N, CA, C and O of each residue as an XYZ file, in Angstrom:
124
protein
N     124.131     89.429     70.849
C     123.331     90.548     71.374
C     124.242     91.495     72.171
O     125.155     91.059     72.871
N     123.974     92.778     72.047
C     124.766     93.766     72.770
C     124.547     93.618     74.271
O     123.428     93.361     74.715
N     125.598     93.778     75.043
C     125.512     93.586     76.496
C     124.468     94.498     77.124
O     123.724     94.079     78.011
N     124.414     95.750     76.661
C     123.464     96.694     77.247
C     122.038     96.258     76.968
O     121.173     96.345     77.840
N     121.792     95.787     75.751
C     120.451     95.310     75.398
C     120.133     94.048     76.193
O     119.017     93.889     76.688
N     121.109     93.150     76.317
C     120.914     91.911     77.052
C     120.574     92.204     78.513
O     119.676     91.587     79.086
N     121.293     93.143     79.103
C     121.029     93.516     80.496
C     119.651     94.126     80.642
O     118.961     93.880     81.631
N     119.243     94.925     79.654
C     117.928     95.553     79.701
C     116.834     94.498     79.628
O     115.877     94.528     80.401
N     116.984     93.569     78.698
C     115.993     92.498     78.549
C     115.921     91.665     79.823
O     114.835     91.331     80.296
N     117.082     91.333     80.372
C     117.113     90.515     81.576
C     116.479     91.257     82.752
O     115.774     90.665     83.570
N     116.744     92.563     82.822
C     116.163     93.368     83.897
C     114.647     93.392     83.791
O     113.943     93.269     84.794
N     114.149     93.550     82.571
C     112.700     93.571     82.367
C     112.097     92.217     82.741
O     111.048     92.140     83.380
N     112.788     91.148     82.325
C     112.294     89.806     82.636
C     112.307     89.570     84.148
O     111.353     89.034     84.712
N     113.384     89.971     84.782
C     113.513     89.753     86.223
C     112.471     90.561     86.987
O     111.995     90.143     88.042
N     112.120     91.736     86.436
C     111.149     92.592     87.110
C     109.738     92.049     86.946
O     108.962     92.033     87.901
N     109.402     91.600     85.734
C     108.036     91.154     85.458
C     107.827     89.697     85.862
O     106.801     89.352     86.449
N     108.800     88.845     85.548
C     108.725     87.416     85.877
C     107.429     86.796     85.365
O     106.801     85.991     86.053
N     107.036     87.179     84.151
C     105.788     86.658     83.599
C     106.041     85.730     82.407
O     105.099     85.177     81.838
N     107.318     85.562     82.028
C     107.635     84.711     80.891
C     107.720     83.254     81.331
O     108.321     82.953     82.362
N     107.131     82.358     80.568
C     107.266     80.930     80.849
C     108.699     80.470     80.596
O     109.472     81.160     79.933
N     109.043     79.316     81.122
C     110.404     78.811     80.994
C     110.888     78.741     79.557
O     112.030     79.100     79.268
N     110.033     78.284     78.655
C     110.419     78.139     77.252
C     110.778     79.493     76.647
O     111.790     79.621     75.958
N     109.954     80.492     76.905
C     110.216     81.824     76.368
C     111.488     82.395     76.973
O     112.250     83.090     76.300
N     111.710     82.100     78.237
C     112.924     82.568     78.910
C     114.160     81.993     78.235
O     115.105     82.722     77.931
N     114.152     80.685     78.001
C     115.292     80.031     77.359
C     115.487     80.568     75.950
O     116.616     80.796     75.515
N     114.382     80.768     75.238
C     114.467     81.265     73.868
C     115.085     82.662     73.854
O     115.910     82.971     72.994
N     114.686     83.502     74.808
C     115.235     84.852     74.905
C     116.748     84.800     75.127
O     117.509     85.484     74.442
N     117.173     83.983     76.087
C     118.581     83.945     76.447
C     119.423     83.325     75.338
O     120.563     83.736     75.122
N     118.865     82.327     74.623
C     119.651     81.645     73.598
C     119.617     82.400     72.270
O     120.571     82.334     71.495
N     118.529     83.113     72.006
C     118.420     83.864     70.751
C     119.405     85.025     70.732
O     119.899     85.412     69.673
N     119.687     85.574     71.903
C     120.578     86.714     71.979
C     121.956     86.377     71.437
O     122.841     87.233     71.426
């Protein structure tokens, strides 16, 4: 995953904090 996209996704996740642990791990590992 592109660093800029990864940072954007992480920023959105950090801001919302509504993703469950499983979805969080899937997001980080899928990238």
